matplotlib code that plots the C-alpha trace (Angstrom):
import matplotlib.pyplot as plt

x = [4.6, 5.4, 3.1, 2.5, 3.8, 0.7, 1.2, 1.1, -1.4, -0.9, -1.0, 1.5, 3.7, 4.1, 4.5, 7.6, 8.6, 8.5, 10.6, 12.9, 13.3, 14.0, 16.4, 18.4, 18.3, 19.4, 22.5, 23.5, 22.7, 25.3, 24.1, 20.4, 21.7, 23.1, 20.3, 17.9, 19.9, 20.7, 17.1, 15.4, 17.1, 16.8, 12.8, 13.4, 15.0, 12.1, 9.6, 11.8, 12.2, 8.2, 7.3, 9.9, 8.5, 12.1, 11.0, 14.2, 15.8, 12.3, 13.3, 16.7, 15.3, 13.1, 15.8, 18.3, 15.4, 15.1, 19.0, 18.8, 16.8, 18.7, 21.3, 18.6, 16.6, 19.9, 20.2, 16.4, 15.8, 19.1, 20.4, 23.6, 25.4, 26.5, 29.6, 28.3, 31.0, 30.6, 27.0, 27.4, 30.4, 27.3, 25.0, 27.4, 28.5, 25.1, 24.2, 27.7, 27.3, 23.5, 22.5, 25.7, 27.7, 24.5, 21.9, 24.5, 27.0, 30.0, 31.3, 32.0, 32.9, 35.4, 37.0, 38.5, 34.6, 34.2, 37.8, 37.4, 33.9, 35.2, 38.0, 35.4, 33.6, 36.1, 36.5, 33.0, 32.2, 36.0, 33.9, 30.4, 32.6, 34.6, 31.8, 29.6, 32.9, 33.5, 29.9, 30.0, 33.2, 31.5, 28.8, 28.9, 26.3, 28.3, 31.2, 33.3, 36.7, 39.1, 42.4, 42.8, 45.0, 42.7, 39.8, 41.2, 42.1, 38.5, 37.5, 39.9, 38.3, 34.8, 35.1, 37.2, 34.5, 31.5, 33.9, 33.9, 30.3, 29.7, 32.0, 30.0, 27.1, 28.1, 29.5, 26.4, 23.9, 26.5, 26.4, 22.4, 20.9, 23.8, 24.7, 28.0, 28.3, 32.3, 33.3, 35.5, 39.1, 41.3, 44.5, 47.3, 48.8, 47.8, 49.1, 46.9, 47.3, 44.0, 46.1, 48.2, 48.2, 50.0, 47.8, 50.8, 49.9, 52.1, 51.3, 51.4, 52.0, 49.6, 51.3, 50.9, 47.4, 46.0, 42.6, 40.0, 37.1, 34.0, 31.9, 29.0, 28.2, 27.3, 30.2, 29.1, 30.7, 29.4, 31.7, 35.5, 37.4, 40.4, 43.3, 43.5, 41.5, 38.7, 39.0, 35.5, 35.9, 39.0, 40.8, 37.7, 37.5, 40.7, 41.0, 38.2, 39.0, 42.4, 41.2, 38.9, 41.7, 43.6, 40.1, 39.7, 43.7, 43.1, 40.2, 41.4, 44.6, 42.1, 40.2, 43.2, 44.5, 40.7, 40.7, 44.3, 43.7, 40.4, 38.0, 40.2, 41.5, 39.3, 40.2, 39.1, 36.3, 34.6, 34.4, 33.4, 30.0, 29.1, 26.5, 24.2, 24.5, 21.2, 20.9, 21.0, 18.5, 15.9, 13.0, 12.2, 9.1, 7.5, 6.7, 3.5, 5.2, 8.5, 7.2, 11.0, 12.2, 13.6, 14.5, 11.5, 13.9, 14.4, 10.6, 10.2, 12.5, 11.5, 7.8, 9.0, 10.7, 7.5, 6.0, 8.6, 8.5, 4.3, 4.7, 7.2, 4.7]
y = [15.8, 12.8, 10.4, 7.0, 4.9, 2.4, -1.3, -3.6, -6.0, -9.4, -11.5, -9.1, -9.4, -13.0, -13.2, -10.8, -12.9, -16.1, -14.4, -12.8, -16.6, -18.0, -15.6, -16.2, -20.0, -19.5, -17.3, -19.3, -23.1, -24.1, -22.5, -23.5, -27.0, -26.9, -24.8, -27.2, -30.4, -29.2, -27.4, -31.0, -32.8, -29.9, -30.8, -34.0, -33.8, -31.0, -33.5, -36.7, -33.9, -33.4, -37.3, -37.8, -34.7, -33.4, -29.6, -28.3, -29.4, -28.5, -25.4, -25.5, -26.9, -23.9, -21.3, -22.9, -22.9, -19.1, -18.2, -20.3, -17.2, -14.8, -14.2, -14.5, -11.8, -9.3, -9.8, -8.9, -5.9, -4.5, -5.2, -6.6, -9.3, -12.5, -14.3, -18.1, -19.4, -17.0, -17.8, -21.8, -21.1, -19.3, -22.1, -25.0, -23.0, -22.6, -26.6, -27.4, -25.1, -25.8, -29.0, -31.0, -29.2, -28.9, -31.5, -34.7, -33.5, -33.2, -30.6, -33.4, -36.3, -34.0, -31.5, -29.7, -28.9, -25.5, -24.6, -24.9, -23.0, -20.1, -19.8, -19.8, -17.7, -14.7, -14.8, -14.5, -11.4, -9.8, -10.3, -8.6, -6.0, -5.4, -5.7, -2.8, -0.4, -1.3, -0.4, 3.0, 3.6, 3.7, 5.7, 9.2, 10.7, 9.5, 11.2, 7.8, 7.1, 4.7, 3.3, 0.0, -0.9, 1.0, -0.5, -4.6, -3.1, -2.0, -5.2, -7.4, -5.5, -5.8, -9.5, -9.6, -7.5, -10.0, -12.8, -11.1, -10.2, -13.9, -15.2, -12.5, -14.2, -17.8, -16.5, -15.2, -18.3, -20.3, -18.0, -17.3, -20.6, -23.2, -23.8, -25.3, -23.2, -22.5, -26.0, -27.3, -28.0, -30.9, -28.8, -30.6, -27.4, -23.6, -20.8, -18.7, -16.3, -17.5, -20.0, -17.6, -17.2, -14.3, -11.9, -10.7, -11.3, -14.1, -16.9, -20.4, -22.8, -26.2, -28.9, -32.5, -32.4, -36.4, -36.0, -33.5, -34.7, -31.8, -31.9, -30.1, -28.1, -31.1, -33.0, -35.3, -36.4, -34.8, -35.3, -37.1, -35.7, -38.0, -36.6, -33.0, -29.9, -29.0, -25.6, -23.7, -22.3, -19.9, -22.0, -22.8, -18.8, -17.9, -20.7, -19.5, -15.8, -16.7, -18.8, -16.0, -14.0, -16.4, -16.1, -12.2, -12.0, -14.3, -12.2, -8.8, -9.8, -10.7, -7.4, -5.6, -7.2, -6.9, -3.3, -2.6, -4.2, -2.1, -5.6, -7.3, -10.2, -13.0, -15.2, -12.1, -11.4, -14.7, -14.0, -10.1, -9.5, -5.8, -3.7, -4.4, -1.9, 0.1, -2.2, -5.4, -3.8, -2.5, -4.8, -6.1, -5.0, -7.1, -4.7, -5.7, -5.1, -7.4, -9.5, -9.0, -7.9, -4.6, -2.1, 0.0, 2.9, 1.9, 1.5, 4.9, 6.3, 4.5, 5.7, 9.1, 8.7, 7.7, 10.8, 12.9, 11.1, 11.5, 15.4, 15.6, 13.7]
z = [158.1, 156.2, 154.4, 155.8, 153.3, 152.5, 153.1, 150.1, 149.9, 151.7, 148.6, 146.7, 149.7, 149.2, 145.7, 146.5, 149.3, 146.8, 144.1, 146.6, 147.9, 144.3, 143.7, 146.8, 146.7, 143.0, 143.9, 146.8, 146.3, 148.5, 151.7, 150.8, 150.8, 153.9, 155.6, 154.2, 155.4, 159.1, 159.4, 158.5, 161.1, 163.8, 162.6, 163.4, 166.8, 167.8, 166.7, 169.0, 171.6, 171.8, 171.9, 174.4, 176.4, 176.5, 176.5, 177.1, 173.8, 172.1, 173.3, 171.7, 168.6, 168.3, 169.1, 166.5, 163.4, 164.4, 164.1, 161.2, 159.8, 160.8, 157.8, 155.1, 157.6, 157.4, 153.5, 152.5, 155.3, 155.9, 152.5, 153.6, 151.3, 153.7, 151.2, 150.6, 152.7, 155.6, 155.9, 155.8, 158.7, 160.7, 160.0, 160.9, 163.9, 165.2, 164.4, 166.2, 169.4, 170.2, 168.6, 169.1, 171.7, 174.4, 173.4, 172.2, 174.9, 172.3, 174.9, 177.3, 174.8, 173.2, 175.1, 172.2, 170.9, 173.1, 172.2, 168.4, 168.6, 170.7, 167.9, 165.5, 167.3, 167.6, 163.9, 163.2, 165.4, 164.2, 160.8, 162.1, 163.5, 160.5, 158.1, 160.3, 160.2, 156.7, 155.7, 157.7, 155.7, 152.2, 153.3, 152.0, 154.6, 157.8, 158.1, 159.4, 157.8, 159.2, 157.7, 156.8, 159.9, 162.1, 161.0, 161.8, 165.2, 166.0, 164.6, 166.4, 169.8, 168.8, 168.5, 172.4, 173.4, 172.6, 174.2, 177.5, 177.5, 176.8, 179.5, 182.1, 180.8, 181.6, 184.9, 185.9, 184.7, 186.8, 189.7, 189.7, 188.3, 189.4, 185.9, 184.6, 181.7, 182.5, 182.8, 185.6, 185.3, 187.6, 188.8, 190.7, 191.9, 192.7, 195.0, 197.2, 199.8, 201.6, 203.4, 204.7, 208.5, 209.2, 206.9, 205.0, 201.7, 201.2, 198.5, 199.8, 197.1, 197.5, 195.2, 194.5, 195.1, 195.0, 196.0, 196.9, 199.8, 199.9, 203.3, 203.9, 207.0, 209.3, 208.2, 205.7, 202.4, 199.6, 196.7, 196.7, 193.6, 192.3, 190.8, 192.2, 192.8, 191.1, 189.4, 189.2, 185.6, 185.9, 183.7, 180.9, 180.9, 180.4, 177.7, 175.8, 175.8, 174.7, 171.6, 170.8, 170.4, 168.0, 166.0, 165.8, 165.3, 162.0, 160.9, 161.9, 159.1, 156.7, 157.0, 156.6, 153.7, 152.2, 152.5, 151.4, 148.1, 147.8, 147.8, 145.3, 148.0, 147.2, 150.1, 152.3, 150.2, 151.3, 155.0, 154.9, 154.7, 152.3, 151.7, 148.2, 145.4, 144.6, 141.7, 143.8, 146.0, 143.6, 142.6, 139.3, 137.5, 134.3, 131.7, 129.7, 126.1, 126.5, 129.8, 130.5, 134.1, 134.4, 137.5, 138.6, 138.1, 134.2, 133.8, 134.9, 132.3, 129.5, 130.5, 130.4, 127.0, 125.4, 126.6, 125.5, 122.1, 122.4, 122.8, 119.8, 117.5]

ax = plt.figure().add_subplot(projection="3d")
ax.plot(x, y, z, "-o")
ax.set_aspect("equal")
plt.show()
């Protein structure tokens, strides 16, 4: 039966947290500056939302602040090194999607905003899928070896799966709670077998639609749509999946070049999380003699050497 690992005192854990935070800030000043600027703006929006009693926006701000801490959590607790450019992209993506897109209506003001974010989403999740497989590939205890091409294919499939699952989520929210996550599109023509009176599975073309009038069950006019017929979400879904595919393909090419060059491709290395080495994960311990920071494992070796010297004397 394994003995339970003793927890460090709270004061010691807090001191270790401070040291790790300082080291992380020193290592990635650029991502920390971005984190600070975006974080402060979200906190300001949170305060304003609470003052104006807009609790929905307040909840969104809290969610964003939590998501901002995910990269740091992954690096510290899972010992995965996230490249600085990739971390900045993640932070900006979260801010652009939730704060600008949802809270400031950028999805409505700029029709291309959603398309841009779904393209980046495809790129990011392809990177996540690639990194997971690449880490397994490097693990000696797991029999999991993939060629560079197959690794890129897995990353692509991982990204597309996440994209499809997200569209399922949007559809579910729209269907169950009458949200409008799958944005509607005006169309002026379509084909449908619904209008085939013979029930022979013959497509009937409806073209040059100028106006759509929506009535309720009692005959009252609810909405008049000028300019065409309102497509409920399907066009938006297909566009999202298509640009997700483009983002996934772009990263899959990056990933293939990265593995093919054995990690020497500098451009690709900026976007691929990797497993930290043993030296990077070993905590530093200060010695009483030199006050210099050396890894704990090296300190143990030094103590052992001193003991051996003492025995010889």
